[in-house]
N, CA, C and O atoms as CSV, one atom per row, in Angstrom:
chain,resi,resn,atom,element,x,y,z
A,1,UNK,N,N,0.615,-1.286,-0.233
A,1,UNK,CA,C,0.062,-0.167,-0.189
A,1,UNK,C,C,1.218,1.712,-0.154
A,1,UNK,O,O,2.188,2.141,0.471
A,2,UNK,N,N,0.627,2.029,-0.835
A,2,UNK,CA,C,1.188,3.517,-1.437
A,2,UNK,C,C,0.920,4.553,0.137
A,2,UNK,O,O,0.115,4.033,0.910
A,3,UNK,N,N,1.217,5.217,0.366
A,3,UNK,CA,C,1.545,6.451,1.666
A,3,UNK,C,C,0.287,7.152,0.853
A,3,UNK,O,O,-0.814,7.231,1.398
A,4,UNK,N,N,0.470,7.557,-0.217
A,4,UNK,CA,C,-1.134,8.734,-1.427
A,4,UNK,C,C,-1.844,7.870,-1.085
A,4,UNK,O,O,-2.721,8.305,-0.338
A,5,UNK,N,N,-1.916,6.701,-1.282
A,5,UNK,CA,C,-3.706,5.916,-0.471
A,5,UNK,C,C,-3.951,6.425,0.312
A,5,UNK,O,O,-4.611,7.430,0.047
A,6,UNK,N,N,-3.669,6.195,1.720
A,6,UNK,CA,C,-4.602,6.549,2.477
A,6,UNK,C,C,-4.306,8.488,2.704
A,6,UNK,O,O,-4.894,8.998,3.657
A,7,UNK,N,N,-4.003,8.803,2.399
A,7,UNK,CA,C,-3.360,10.575,2.934
A,7,UNK,C,C,-4.491,11.024,2.148
A,7,UNK,O,O,-4.744,10.721,0.982
A,8,UNK,N,N,-5.306,11.977,3.125
A,8,UNK,CA,C,-6.117,12.928,2.688
A,8,UNK,C,C,-6.208,14.533,2.446
A,8,UNK,O,O,-5.994,15.388,3.305
A,9,UNK,N,N,-6.517,14.723,1.294
A,9,UNK,CA,C,-6.005,16.320,1.093
A,9,UNK,C,C,-7.009,17.477,2.359
A,9,UNK,O,O,-7.941,16.929,2.948
A,10,UNK,N,N,-6.839,18.384,2.542
A,10,UNK,CA,C,-7.979,18.900,3.386
A,10,UNK,C,C,-9.302,19.325,2.843
A,10,UNK,O,O,-10.132,19.734,3.655
A,11,UNK,N,N,-9.646,19.277,1.425
A,11,UNK,CA,C,-10.647,19.124,1.206
A,11,UNK,C,C,-11.388,17.907,1.323
A,11,UNK,O,O,-12.615,17.840,1.259
A,12,UNK,N,N,-10.680,17.035,1.480
A,12,UNK,CA,C,-11.228,15.639,1.356
A,12,UNK,C,C,-11.237,14.990,3.308
A,12,UNK,O,O,-11.243,13.801,3.625
A,13,UNK,N,N,-11.237,15.853,4.022
A,13,UNK,CA,C,-10.847,15.676,5.385
A,13,UNK,C,C,-12.422,16.503,5.760
A,13,UNK,O,O,-12.806,17.643,5.499
A,14,UNK,N,N,-12.920,15.638,6.304
A,14,UNK,CA,C,-14.669,16.134,7.386
A,14,UNK,C,C,-14.000,16.606,8.227
A,14,UNK,O,O,-12.802,16.559,8.508
A,15,UNK,N,N,-15.352,17.351,8.859
A,15,UNK,CA,C,-15.328,18.175,9.347
A,15,UNK,C,C,-15.249,17.850,10.998
A,15,UNK,O,O,-14.966,18.511,11.997
A,16,UNK,N,N,-15.654,16.470,10.726
A,16,UNK,CA,C,-15.825,15.472,11.946
A,16,UNK,C,C,-14.273,15.356,12.592
A,16,UNK,O,O,-13.905,15.247,13.762
A,17,UNK,N,N,-13.690,15.411,11.613
A,17,UNK,CA,C,-12.236,14.544,12.243
A,17,UNK,C,C,-11.319,16.391,12.484
A,17,UNK,O,O,-10.142,16.599,12.193
A,18,UNK,N,N,-11.987,17.111,12.882
A,18,UNK,CA,C,-11.205,18.588,13.700
A,18,UNK,C,C,-11.076,17.912,14.820
A,18,UNK,O,O,-11.657,16.827,14.846
A,19,UNK,N,N,-10.317,18.324,16.027
A,19,UNK,CA,C,-10.210,17.980,17.358
A,19,UNK,C,C,-10.620,18.598,18.134
A,19,UNK,O,O,-10.453,19.810,18.001
A,20,UNK,N,N,-11.149,18.243,18.992
A,20,UNK,CA,C,-12.006,18.597,20.228
A,20,UNK,C,C,-11.693,20.056,20.620
A,20,UNK,O,O,-12.482,20.995,20.723
A,21,UNK,N,N,-10.148,20.024,20.847
A,21,UNK,CA,C,-9.159,21.801,21.115
A,21,UNK,C,C,-9.514,22.589,19.630
A,21,UNK,O,O,-9.454,23.817,19.578
A,22,UNK,N,N,-9.755,22.063,18.856
A,22,UNK,CA,C,-9.721,22.850,17.622
A,22,UNK,C,C,-10.928,23.823,17.567
A,22,UNK,O,O,-11.033,25.001,17.225
A,23,UNK,N,N,-11.964,22.722,18.117
A,23,UNK,CA,C,-13.431,23.232,17.921
A,23,UNK,C,C,-13.832,24.231,18.745
A,23,UNK,O,O,-14.508,25.241,18.548
A,24,UNK,N,N,-12.944,23.471,20.342
A,24,UNK,CA,C,-13.371,24.581,21.524
A,24,UNK,C,C,-12.639,25.780,20.764
A,24,UNK,O,O,-13.313,26.803,20.642
A,25,UNK,N,N,-11.334,25.785,20.233
A,25,UNK,CA,C,-10.666,27.222,19.837
A,25,UNK,C,C,-11.767,28.415,18.548
A,25,UNK,O,O,-11.883,29.635,18.426
A,26,UNK,N,N,-12.322,27.287,17.876
A,26,UNK,CA,C,-13.142,27.955,16.804
A,26,UNK,C,C,-14.356,28.730,17.475
A,26,UNK,O,O,-14.770,29.865,17.239
A,27,UNK,N,N,-14.714,27.965,18.205
A,27,UNK,CA,C,-16.180,28.335,19.305
A,27,UNK,C,C,-15.637,29.917,19.939
A,27,UNK,O,O,-16.268,30.943,19.682
A,28,UNK,N,N,-14.426,29.917,20.763
A,28,UNK,CA,C,-13.932,30.826,21.773
A,28,UNK,C,C,-13.691,32.358,20.409
A,28,UNK,O,O,-14.001,33.531,20.614
A,29,UNK,N,N,-13.256,31.954,19.505
A,29,UNK,CA,C,-12.960,32.957,18.134
A,29,UNK,C,C,-14.020,33.437,17.225
A,29,UNK,O,O,-13.763,34.430,16.545
A,30,UNK,N,N,-15.159,32.882,17.119
A,30,UNK,CA,C,-16.062,33.275,16.508
A,30,UNK,C,C,-17.566,33.471,17.382
A,30,UNK,O,O,-18.295,34.372,16.969
A,31,UNK,N,N,-17.971,32.780,18.391
A,31,UNK,CA,C,-19.095,33.021,18.758
A,31,UNK,C,C,-19.390,34.495,19.425
A,31,UNK,O,O,-20.422,35.166,19.426
A,32,UNK,N,N,-18.376,34.688,19.869
A,32,UNK,CA,C,-18.495,36.716,20.106
A,32,UNK,C,C,-18.910,37.158,18.901
A,32,UNK,O,O,-18.869,36.555,17.829
A,33,UNK,N,N,-19.451,38.618,19.210
A,33,UNK,CA,C,-19.848,39.068,17.990
A,33,UNK,C,C,-19.210,39.982,17.749
A,33,UNK,O,O,-19.002,40.819,18.627
A,34,UNK,N,N,-18.603,40.144,16.263
A,34,UNK,CA,C,-17.695,40.687,15.586
A,34,UNK,C,C,-18.272,42.227,15.316
A,34,UNK,O,O,-19.439,42.154,14.929
A,35,UNK,N,N,-17.798,43.587,15.407
A,35,UNK,CA,C,-18.945,44.438,15.037
A,35,UNK,C,C,-18.393,44.810,13.126
A,35,UNK,O,O,-18.860,45.757,12.493
A,36,UNK,N,N,-17.497,43.954,12.628
A,36,UNK,CA,C,-16.916,43.641,11.492
A,36,UNK,C,C,-17.379,42.987,10.824
A,36,UNK,O,O,-17.368,42.986,9.593
A,37,UNK,N,N,-18.058,42.054,11.825
A,37,UNK,CA,C,-19.316,40.499,10.956
A,37,UNK,C,C,-18.117,39.291,10.802
A,37,UNK,O,O,-18.173,38.399,9.956
A,38,UNK,N,N,-17.027,39.453,11.796
A,38,UNK,CA,C,-16.208,38.262,11.619
A,38,UNK,C,C,-16.424,37.129,12.325
A,38,UNK,O,O,-15.563,36.497,12.937
A,39,UNK,N,N,-17.465,36.896,12.248
A,39,UNK,CA,C,-18.061,35.689,13.018
A,39,UNK,C,C,-18.664,34.425,13.160
A,39,UNK,O,O,-17.829,33.642,12.705
A,40,UNK,N,N,-19.630,33.798,13.530
A,40,UNK,CA,C,-20.287,32.776,13.160
A,40,UNK,C,C,-20.876,32.627,12.096
A,40,UNK,O,O,-21.021,31.646,11.366
A,41,UNK,N,N,-21.309,33.941,12.023
A,41,UNK,CA,C,-22.440,33.962,10.748
A,41,UNK,C,C,-21.876,34.333,9.616
A,41,UNK,O,O,-22.452,33.854,8.639
A,42,UNK,N,N,-20.712,35.194,9.299
A,42,UNK,CA,C,-20.274,35.064,8.525
A,42,UNK,C,C,-19.945,33.698,8.079
A,42,UNK,O,O,-20.336,33.317,6.975
A,43,UNK,N,N,-19.208,32.878,8.909
A,43,UNK,CA,C,-18.752,31.141,8.492
A,43,UNK,C,C,-19.714,30.392,7.874
A,43,UNK,O,O,-19.501,29.601,6.955
A,44,UNK,N,N,-20.923,30.672,8.441
A,44,UNK,CA,C,-22.465,30.208,7.889
A,44,UNK,C,C,-22.789,30.797,6.959
A,44,UNK,O,O,-23.680,30.195,6.359
A,45,UNK,N,N,-22.457,31.885,6.424
A,45,UNK,CA,C,-22.538,32.203,4.624
A,45,UNK,C,C,-21.758,31.422,4.140
A,45,UNK,O,O,-22.132,30.620,3.284
A,46,UNK,N,N,-20.630,31.468,4.528
A,46,UNK,CA,C,-19.407,30.540,3.607
A,46,UNK,C,C,-19.746,29.491,3.362
A,46,UNK,O,O,-19.705,29.102,2.194
A,47,UNK,N,N,-20.215,28.646,4.422
A,47,UNK,CA,C,-20.359,27.762,4.225
A,47,UNK,C,C,-21.148,26.958,3.278
A,47,UNK,O,O,-20.998,25.834,2.798
A,48,UNK,N,N,-22.598,28.468,3.084
A,48,UNK,CA,C,-23.846,27.861,2.434
A,48,UNK,C,C,-24.434,27.187,3.573
A,48,UNK,O,O,-24.639,25.973,3.566
A,49,UNK,N,N,-24.720,27.970,4.587
A,49,UNK,CA,C,-26.154,27.478,5.630
A,49,UNK,C,C,-26.206,29.026,6.094
A,49,UNK,O,O,-26.083,29.331,7.280
A,50,UNK,N,N,-26.438,30.177,4.861
A,50,UNK,CA,C,-27.281,31.255,5.699
A,50,UNK,C,C,-28.415,30.964,5.989
A,50,UNK,O,O,-28.852,31.608,6.943
A,51,UNK,N,N,-29.053,30.278,5.572
A,51,UNK,CA,C,-30.791,29.822,6.031
A,51,UNK,C,C,-30.493,29.465,7.279
A,51,UNK,O,O,-31.169,29.939,8.191
A,52,UNK,N,N,-29.368,28.514,7.578
A,52,UNK,CA,C,-29.194,28.237,9.402
A,52,UNK,C,C,-29.363,29.432,10.247
A,52,UNK,O,O,-29.951,29.305,11.322
A,53,UNK,N,N,-28.879,30.656,9.850
A,53,UNK,CA,C,-28.405,31.358,11.366
A,53,UNK,C,C,-29.759,31.667,11.699
A,53,UNK,O,O,-29.820,30.601,12.311
A,54,UNK,N,N,-30.737,32.078,11.836
A,54,UNK,CA,C,-31.617,32.446,12.766
A,54,UNK,C,C,-32.190,31.293,13.289
A,54,UNK,O,O,-32.905,31.548,14.258
A,55,UNK,N,N,-32.108,29.634,12.873
A,55,UNK,CA,C,-32.418,28.641,13.550
A,55,UNK,C,C,-31.008,28.357,14.751
A,55,UNK,O,O,-31.099,27.831,15.860
A,56,UNK,N,N,-29.953,28.818,14.181
A,56,UNK,CA,C,-28.906,28.302,15.411
A,56,UNK,C,C,-28.907,30.212,16.336
A,56,UNK,O,O,-28.468,30.300,17.483
A,57,UNK,N,N,-29.366,31.285,15.705
A,57,UNK,CA,C,-28.904,32.211,17.236
A,57,UNK,C,C,-29.967,32.652,17.888
A,57,UNK,O,O,-29.990,33.608,18.664
A,58,UNK,N,N,-31.070,31.797,17.508
A,58,UNK,CA,C,-32.325,31.289,18.513
A,58,UNK,C,C,-32.053,30.362,19.547
A,58,UNK,O,O,-32.654,30.540,20.606
A,59,UNK,N,N,-31.356,29.514,19.467
A,59,UNK,CA,C,-30.825,28.369,20.481
A,59,UNK,C,C,-30.264,28.790,21.918
A,59,UNK,O,O,-30.177,28.195,22.992
A,60,UNK,N,N,-29.905,30.127,21.458
A,60,UNK,CA,C,-29.752,30.931,22.837
A,60,UNK,C,C,-27.799,31.231,23.206
A,60,UNK,O,O,-26.786,30.918,22.580
A,61,UNK,N,N,-28.032,31.957,24.492
A,61,UNK,CA,C,-27.090,32.774,24.554
A,61,UNK,C,C,-25.918,31.259,24.930
A,61,UNK,O,O,-24.773,30.961,24.591
A,62,UNK,N,N,-26.646,30.826,25.519
A,62,UNK,CA,C,-25.813,29.875,26.867
A,62,UNK,C,C,-25.029,28.673,25.885
A,62,UNK,O,O,-23.996,28.261,26.412
A,63,UNK,N,N,-25.351,28.058,24.565
A,63,UNK,CA,C,-24.621,27.082,23.662
A,63,UNK,C,C,-23.790,27.834,22.282
A,63,UNK,O,O,-24.075,28.544,21.317
A,64,UNK,N,N,-23.095,27.450,22.635
A,64,UNK,CA,C,-22.075,27.864,21.312
A,64,UNK,C,C,-22.939,27.469,20.056
A,64,UNK,O,O,-23.455,26.413,19.688
A,65,UNK,N,N,-22.882,28.861,19.503
A,65,UNK,CA,C,-23.413,28.930,17.793
A,65,UNK,C,C,-22.534,28.464,16.751
A,65,UNK,O,O,-22.862,28.100,15.621
A,66,UNK,N,N,-21.668,28.503,17.129
A,66,UNK,CA,C,-20.233,27.474,16.427
A,66,UNK,C,C,-19.951,26.786,16.140
A,66,UNK,O,O,-19.432,26.587,15.042
A,67,UNK,N,N,-20.252,25.674,17.432
A,67,UNK,CA,C,-20.510,24.466,17.847
A,67,UNK,C,C,-21.363,24.093,16.846
A,67,UNK,O,O,-21.027,23.664,15.743
A,68,UNK,N,N,-22.910,24.333,17.409
A,68,UNK,CA,C,-23.583,24.187,16.538
A,68,UNK,C,C,-23.707,24.181,14.871
A,68,UNK,O,O,-23.935,23.104,14.320
A,69,UNK,N,N,-23.544,25.487,14.018
A,69,UNK,CA,C,-23.071,25.324,13.089
A,69,UNK,C,C,-22.262,24.491,12.425
A,69,UNK,O,O,-22.427,24.243,11.230
A,70,UNK,N,N,-20.730,23.673,13.588
A,70,UNK,CA,C,-20.235,23.337,12.465
A,70,UNK,C,C,-20.926,21.375,12.924
A,70,UNK,O,O,-20.490,20.360,12.380
A,71,UNK,N,N,-21.828,21.401,13.817
A,71,UNK,CA,C,-22.700,20.294,13.807
A,71,UNK,C,C,-23.482,19.856,12.192
A,71,UNK,O,O,-23.406,18.875,11.452
A,72,UNK,N,N,-24.195,21.098,12.158
A,72,UNK,CA,C,-24.695,21.337,11.147
A,72,UNK,C,C,-24.135,20.684,10.195
A,72,UNK,O,O,-24.537,19.591,9.796
A,73,UNK,N,N,-22.877,21.474,9.618
A,73,UNK,CA,C,-22.144,21.595,8.208
A,73,UNK,C,C,-21.888,19.938,8.599
A,73,UNK,O,O,-22.066,19.185,7.642
A,74,UNK,N,N,-21.580,19.430,9.604
A,74,UNK,CA,C,-20.602,17.787,9.252
A,74,UNK,C,C,-22.447,17.321,9.030
A,74,UNK,O,O,-21.917,16.211,9.064
A,75,UNK,N,N,-23.383,17.182,8.920
A,75,UNK,CA,C,-24.354,16.624,8.791
A,75,UNK,C,C,-24.583,16.560,6.919
A,75,UNK,O,O,-25.398,15.807,6.388
A,76,UNK,N,N,-23.490,17.710,6.000
A,76,UNK,CA,C,-23.346,17.555,4.848
A,76,UNK,C,C,-22.114,16.416,4.570
A,76,UNK,O,O,-20.978,16.751,4.907
A,77,UNK,N,N,-22.312,15.115,3.979
A,77,UNK,CA,C,-20.983,14.444,3.676
A,77,UNK,C,C,-20.090,14.826,2.645
A,77,UNK,O,O,-19.098,14.144,2.387
A,78,UNK,N,N,-20.449,16.155,1.868
A,78,UNK,CA,C,-19.547,16.837,1.350
A,78,UNK,C,C,-18.568,17.811,2.243
A,78,UNK,O,O,-17.900,18.656,1.648
A,79,UNK,N,N,-18.514,17.733,3.165
A,79,UNK,CA,C,-18.491,19.073,4.584
A,79,UNK,C,C,-17.101,18.726,4.360
A,79,UNK,O,O,-16.816,17.688,4.956
A,80,UNK,N,N,-15.949,19.324,3.585
A,80,UNK,CA,C,-14.631,18.639,3.635
A,80,UNK,C,C,-13.584,20.322,4.612
A,80,UNK,O,O,-13.724,21.538,4.485
A,81,UNK,N,N,-12.832,19.642,5.308
A,81,UNK,CA,C,-12.438,21.701,5.865
A,81,UNK,C,C,-12.014,22.336,5.010
A,81,UNK,O,O,-12.498,23.438,4.754
A,82,UNK,N,N,-10.781,21.715,4.187
A,82,UNK,CA,C,-10.288,23.051,2.554
A,82,UNK,C,C,-11.592,23.720,2.390
A,82,UNK,O,O,-11.462,24.944,2.405
A,83,UNK,N,N,-13.143,23.205,2.198
A,83,UNK,CA,C,-14.070,24.205,1.939
A,83,UNK,C,C,-14.316,25.089,2.200
A,83,UNK,O,O,-15.280,25.643,1.672
């Protein structure tokens, strides 16, 4: 077996492969509202999940909107980290 046969590119690596620490850091960075809009909402738009923003926003401030967004994105089997 060749190494190239088992390696995955970033586009192929599923979002579920993100470590817990990485997810926590993303949530820490993207959960607080940003005056320039560089937060979880922009990520949702870039991932093609803009229609989920109001649903995720209604989740309440006690839960991480970024984590919920990543969970939602992970449901799409073509969700590669590089995308």
